[in-house]
C-alpha positions as a Python dict, from the first residue, in 0.01 Angstrom:
ca = {
    (1, 'M'): (0, 0, 0),
    (2, 'T'): (-82, -111, -354),
    (3, 'D'): (186, -185, -609),
    (4, 'P'): (241, 86, -869),
    (5, 'S'): (110, 18, -1219),
    (6, 'P'): (363, -150, -1447),
    (7, 'P'): (543, 85, -1685),
    (8, 'G'): (442, 124, -2048),
    (9, 'E'): (109, 87, -2225),
    (10, 'R'): (-129, -200, -2286),
    (11, 'I'): (-20, -409, -2583),
    (12, 'A'): (-354, -369, -2767),
    (13, 'K'): (-327, 9, -2744),
    (14, 'V'): (26, -3, -2889),
    (15, 'L'): (-92, -221, -3177),
    (16, 'A'): (-383, 13, -3250),
    (17, 'R'): (-155, 318, -3249),
    (18, 'A'): (77, 144, -3496),
    (19, 'G'): (-216, 102, -3734),
    (20, 'V'): (-236, -278, -3707),
    (21, 'A'): (-602, -291, -3601),
    (22, 'S'): (-851, -130, -3369),
    (23, 'R'): (-791, -203, -3001),
    (24, 'R'): (-1071, -459, -2988),
    (25, 'E'): (-948, -634, -3302),
    (26, 'A'): (-593, -630, -3163),
    (27, 'E'): (-717, -806, -2850),
    (28, 'R'): (-867, -1080, -3069),
    (29, 'M'): (-537, -1114, -3258),
    (30, 'I'): (-354, -1154, -2927),
    (31, 'E'): (-597, -1419, -2806),
    (32, 'A'): (-545, -1605, -3135),
    (33, 'G'): (-169, -1623, -3066),
    (34, 'R'): (-67, -1397, -3354),
    (35, 'V'): (140, -1159, -3140),
    (36, 'T'): (476, -1215, -2971),
    (37, 'V'): (664, -998, -2723),
    (38, 'N'): (1040, -1052, -2691),
    (39, 'G'): (1012, -1378, -2878),
    (40, 'K'): (731, -1526, -2668),
    (41, 'S'): (376, -1571, -2792),
    (42, 'I'): (115, -1402, -2572),
    (43, 'S'): (-250, -1495, -2534),
    (44, 'S'): (-380, -1219, -2305),
    (45, 'P'): (-405, -845, -2377),
    (46, 'A'): (-348, -774, -2006),
    (47, 'L'): (17, -688, -2067),
    (48, 'N'): (201, -357, -2064),
    (49, 'V'): (491, -303, -2303),
    (50, 'T'): (753, -31, -2344),
    (51, 'E'): (963, 96, -2632),
    (52, 'T'): (1236, -153, -2544),
    (53, 'D'): (1010, -456, -2602),
    (54, 'R'): (1032, -638, -2935),
    (55, 'I'): (685, -699, -3077),
    (56, 'T'): (589, -902, -3381),
    (57, 'V'): (251, -958, -3546),
    (58, 'D'): (218, -1263, -3769),
    (59, 'N'): (599, -1300, -3748),
    (60, 'A'): (657, -946, -3882),
    (61, 'P'): (817, -676, -3661),
    (62, 'L'): (574, -408, -3547),
    (63, 'A'): (612, -88, -3744),
    (64, 'A'): (667, 242, -3566),
    (65, 'A'): (356, 427, -3459),
    (66, 'E'): (209, 636, -3740),
    (67, 'A'): (120, 1001, -3703),
    (68, 'A'): (-252, 1049, -3644),
    (69, 'R'): (-435, 1128, -3968),
    (70, 'L'): (-797, 1204, -4052),
    (71, 'W'): (-998, 1172, -4372),
    (72, 'L'): (-1339, 1294, -4486),
    (73, 'Y'): (-1538, 1028, -4670),
    (74, 'H'): (-1869, 1073, -4851),
    (75, 'K'): (-2047, 751, -4764),
    (76, 'P'): (-2292, 648, -5037),
    (77, 'L'): (-2626, 481, -4973),
    (78, 'G'): (-2629, 103, -4944),
    (79, 'L'): (-2300, 49, -4758),
    (80, 'V'): (-2269, -77, -4402),
    (81, 'T'): (-2004, 80, -4177),
    (82, 'T'): (-1818, -238, -4089),
    (83, 'E'): (-1526, -439, -4223),
    (84, 'R'): (-1723, -763, -4252),
    (85, 'D'): (-2098, -811, -4269),
    (86, 'E'): (-2275, -1132, -4166),
    (87, 'K'): (-2537, -1071, -4434),
    (88, 'D'): (-2268, -1024, -4701),
    (89, 'R'): (-2383, -670, -4776),
    (90, 'P'): (-2135, -425, -4936),
    (91, 'T'): (-1925, -244, -4677),
    (92, 'V'): (-1762, 96, -4649),
    (93, 'F'): (-1415, -52, -4605),
    (94, 'A'): (-1437, -274, -4912),
    (95, 'N'): (-1516, 35, -5122),
    (96, 'L'): (-1239, 270, -5009),
    (97, 'P'): (-956, 367, -5246),
    (98, 'E'): (-682, 103, -5255),
    (99, 'D'): (-407, 354, -5170),
    (100, 'L'): (-570, 445, -4838),
    (101, 'P'): (-392, 299, -4531),
    (102, 'R'): (-582, 90, -4281),
    (103, 'V'): (-846, 316, -4121),
    (104, 'M'): (-1127, 307, -3868),
    (105, 'S'): (-1452, 499, -3878),
    (106, 'V'): (-1543, 764, -3623),
    (107, 'G'): (-1890, 646, -3531),
    (108, 'R'): (-2117, 501, -3797),
    (109, 'L'): (-2380, 580, -4055),
    (110, 'D'): (-2642, 313, -4114),
    (111, 'I'): (-2697, 147, -4450),
    (112, 'N'): (-2981, 386, -4543),
    (113, 'S'): (-2789, 702, -4448),
    (114, 'E'): (-2530, 890, -4650),
    (115, 'G'): (-2290, 1178, -4623),
    (116, 'L'): (-1990, 1265, -4409),
    (117, 'L'): (-1807, 982, -4233),
    (118, 'L'): (-1475, 1055, -4062),
    (119, 'L'): (-1197, 799, -4100),
    (120, 'T'): (-874, 780, -3900),
    (121, 'N'): (-568, 557, -3871),
    (122, 'D'): (-541, 623, -3497),
    (123, 'G'): (-750, 443, -3234),
    (124, 'G'): (-689, 711, -2973),
    (125, 'L'): (-807, 986, -3206),
    (126, 'K'): (-1114, 781, -3294),
    (127, 'R'): (-1214, 751, -2929),
    (128, 'R'): (-1154, 1120, -2860),
    (129, 'L'): (-1370, 1226, -3155),
    (130, 'E'): (-1651, 997, -3040),
    (131, 'L'): (-1659, 1130, -2682),
    (132, 'P'): (-1983, 1315, -2597),
    (133, 'S'): (-1765, 1561, -2403),
    (134, 'T'): (-1639, 1707, -2732),
    (135, 'G'): (-1968, 1895, -2752),
    (136, 'W'): (-1941, 1891, -3130),
    (137, 'L'): (-2258, 1929, -3331),
    (138, 'R'): (-2333, 1676, -3607),
    (139, 'K'): (-2561, 1826, -3873),
    (140, 'Y'): (-2789, 1644, -4114),
    (141, 'R'): (-3005, 1735, -4411),
    (142, 'V'): (-3323, 1539, -4355),
    (143, 'R'): (-3613, 1474, -4591),
    (144, 'I'): (-3939, 1371, -4429),
    (145, 'K'): (-4275, 1274, -4568),
    (146, 'G'): (-4562, 1516, -4511),
    (147, 'A'): (-4607, 1887, -4444),
    (148, 'P'): (-4512, 1954, -4081),
    (149, 'K'): (-4541, 2288, -3905),
    (150, 'D'): (-4246, 2443, -3722),
    (151, 'G'): (-4416, 2393, -3387),
    (152, 'D'): (-4430, 2015, -3441),
    (153, 'F'): (-4059, 1997, -3357),
    (154, 'A'): (-4089, 2166, -3016),
    (155, 'P'): (-4062, 1835, -2822),
    (156, 'L'): (-3734, 1753, -2995),
    (157, 'R'): (-3594, 2100, -2929),
    (158, 'R'): (-3675, 2062, -2559),
    (159, 'G'): (-3528, 1711, -2535),
    (160, 'A'): (-3771, 1422, -2572),
    (161, 'L'): (-3812, 1098, -2378),
    (162, 'I'): (-3816, 828, -2647),
    (163, 'E'): (-3860, 460, -2565),
    (164, 'G'): (-3741, 526, -2212),
    (165, 'E'): (-3430, 718, -2326),
    (166, 'K'): (-3385, 1088, -2258),
    (167, 'F'): (-3258, 1257, -2575),
    (168, 'Q'): (-3063, 1581, -2554),
    (169, 'P'): (-3229, 1885, -2717),
    (170, 'M'): (-3189, 1890, -3095),
    (171, 'E'): (-3154, 2181, -3330),
    (172, 'V'): (-3429, 2154, -3592),
    (173, 'V'): (-3483, 2402, -3875),
    (174, 'L'): (-3771, 2358, -4119),
    (175, 'D'): (-3608, 2464, -4446),
    (176, 'R'): (-3869, 2417, -4716),
    (177, 'Q'): (-4163, 2218, -4843),
    (178, 'Q'): (-4104, 2031, -5169),
    (179, 'G'): (-4418, 1863, -5297),
    (180, 'A'): (-4521, 1587, -5058),
    (181, 'N'): (-4192, 1615, -4864),
    (182, 'A'): (-4026, 1864, -4632),
    (183, 'W'): (-3653, 1929, -4589),
    (184, 'L'): (-3501, 1995, -4247),
    (185, 'T'): (-3159, 2073, -4106),
    (186, 'V'): (-3110, 1880, -3781),
    (187, 'G'): (-2822, 1916, -3535),
    (188, 'I'): (-2744, 1658, -3263),
    (189, 'R'): (-2463, 1616, -3011),
    (190, 'E'): (-2505, 1260, -2885),
    (191, 'G'): (-2499, 1029, -3186),
    (192, 'R'): (-2729, 758, -3047),
    (193, 'N'): (-2824, 465, -3269),
    (194, 'R'): (-3069, 590, -3537),
    (195, 'E'): (-3116, 905, -3328),
    (196, 'V'): (-3263, 1133, -3594),
    (197, 'R'): (-3494, 867, -3738),
    (198, 'R'): (-3621, 765, -3394),
    (199, 'A'): (-3674, 1126, -3293),
    (200, 'M'): (-3883, 1200, -3603),
    (201, 'E'): (-4083, 879, -3559),
    (202, 'S'): (-4163, 986, -3202),
    (203, 'I'): (-4357, 1287, -3337),
    (204, 'G'): (-4521, 1090, -3618),
    (205, 'L'): (-4284, 1175, -3904),
    (206, 'Q'): (-4096, 936, -4132),
    (207, 'V'): (-3746, 1007, -4264),
    (208, 'S'): (-3706, 922, -4632),
    (209, 'R'): (-3351, 1054, -4676),
    (210, 'L'): (-3075, 1144, -4431),
    (211, 'I'): (-2745, 1308, -4526),
    (212, 'R'): (-2481, 1401, -4268),
    (213, 'I'): (-2332, 1732, -4378),
    (214, 'S'): (-2092, 1807, -4093),
    (215, 'Y'): (-1925, 1661, -3786),
    (216, 'G'): (-1800, 1940, -3562),
    (217, 'P'): (-1574, 2164, -3773),
    (218, 'F'): (-1543, 1910, -4055),
    (219, 'R'): (-1784, 1956, -4346),
    (220, 'L'): (-1897, 1748, -4642),
    (221, 'N'): (-1910, 2047, -4877),
    (222, 'D'): (-1882, 1933, -5241),
    (223, 'L'): (-1718, 1594, -5177),
    (224, 'K'): (-1870, 1345, -5421),
    (225, 'P'): (-2022, 1013, -5308),
    (226, 'G'): (-1747, 755, -5260),
    (227, 'A'): (-1471, 1019, -5256),
    (228, 'V'): (-1212, 1056, -4978),
    (229, 'E'): (-1023, 1374, -4883),
    (230, 'E'): (-751, 1393, -4617),
    (231, 'V'): (-769, 1670, -4359),
    (232, 'K'): (-445, 1867, -4376),
    (233, 'A'): (-213, 1821, -4078),
    (234, 'R'): (-224, 2195, -4006),
    (235, 'V'): (-605, 2191, -3991),
    (236, 'L'): (-600, 1880, -3774),
    (237, 'R'): (-364, 2046, -3528),
    (238, 'D'): (-571, 2363, -3526),
    (239, 'Q'): (-900, 2186, -3461),
    (240, 'L'): (-786, 1909, -3228),
    (241, 'G'): (-479, 2049, -3059),
    (242, 'E'): (-221, 1820, -2905),
    (243, 'G'): (-209, 1602, -2596),
    (244, 'E'): (-464, 1364, -2448),
    (245, 'E'): (-716, 1602, -2290),
    (246, 'P'): (-1077, 1560, -2410),
    (247, 'L'): (-1154, 1783, -2704),
    (248, 'K'): (-1351, 2100, -2653),
    (249, 'P'): (-1535, 2299, -2920),
    (250, 'K'): (-1345, 2596, -3052),
    (251, 'P'): (-1510, 2921, -2933),
    (252, 'R'): (-1730, 3098, -3183),
    (253, 'R'): (-1603, 3427, -3319),
    (254, 'T'): (-1835, 3716, -3250),
    (255, 'R'): (-1882, 3982, -3516),
    (256, 'Q'): (-1773, 4328, -3400),
    (257, 'P'): (-1988, 4621, -3514),
    (258, 'L'): (-1835, 4851, -3777),
    (259, 'R'): (-1526, 4630, -3805),
    (260, 'R'): (-1412, 4326, -3997),
    (261, 'G'): (-1634, 4110, -4009),
    (262, 'P'): (-2131, 2802, -3779),
    (263, 'R'): (-1914, 2591, -3699),
    (264, 'A'): (-2133, 2283, -3697),
}
């Protein structure tokens, strides 16, 4: 018979929930000897702690866990979604308002993409929002070079095999032609690296601008580049619910005939 798991939670998870750092960064802090538990320095994250344990980080007592919060951020062009960049390029986190608490991004947008980026102070919420099992659609306004026909996007709507990877079917709407460019609305559910750009390249089209306009129920709307807006606690509870079960999309409301009266 195996021994039962020790009580409590992994120390890195507790640090992430308290807003100290992401779980991975917390593990690095532990390995660097910056964390103590009950007065003893620890060097391995393989430790469970409970509410009765005294934890310090850099000799300061660990603050109580913060309530999970979520912000909408309009990421401008030219910023990388990282805290530090080896090429010394400007980063998202160096350009956030100074009064914002420490946050993590939900997924990423590359340096040449713009639009909606979700930010949270809670590592658990970040992971839940990134799970493919959420089924949430991420929508983009996409400008491509050329004058494609609607039928050109059929392979992407079916689900294409690109560079040995099977992509899930995309939603692609050809909105309008504007001079030498066309504008599309593209919906994806996976969030692979450079997914939209790679998909368009696979059918011979080049993306010249990419703007994320929604992530599940959360929308960019009129948020200006560089601006941050917190999601109200009531909305957060309504959309995400409570507890640790994987998130599911809220059901669509169907319009009843002769009575009152997309989520991305």
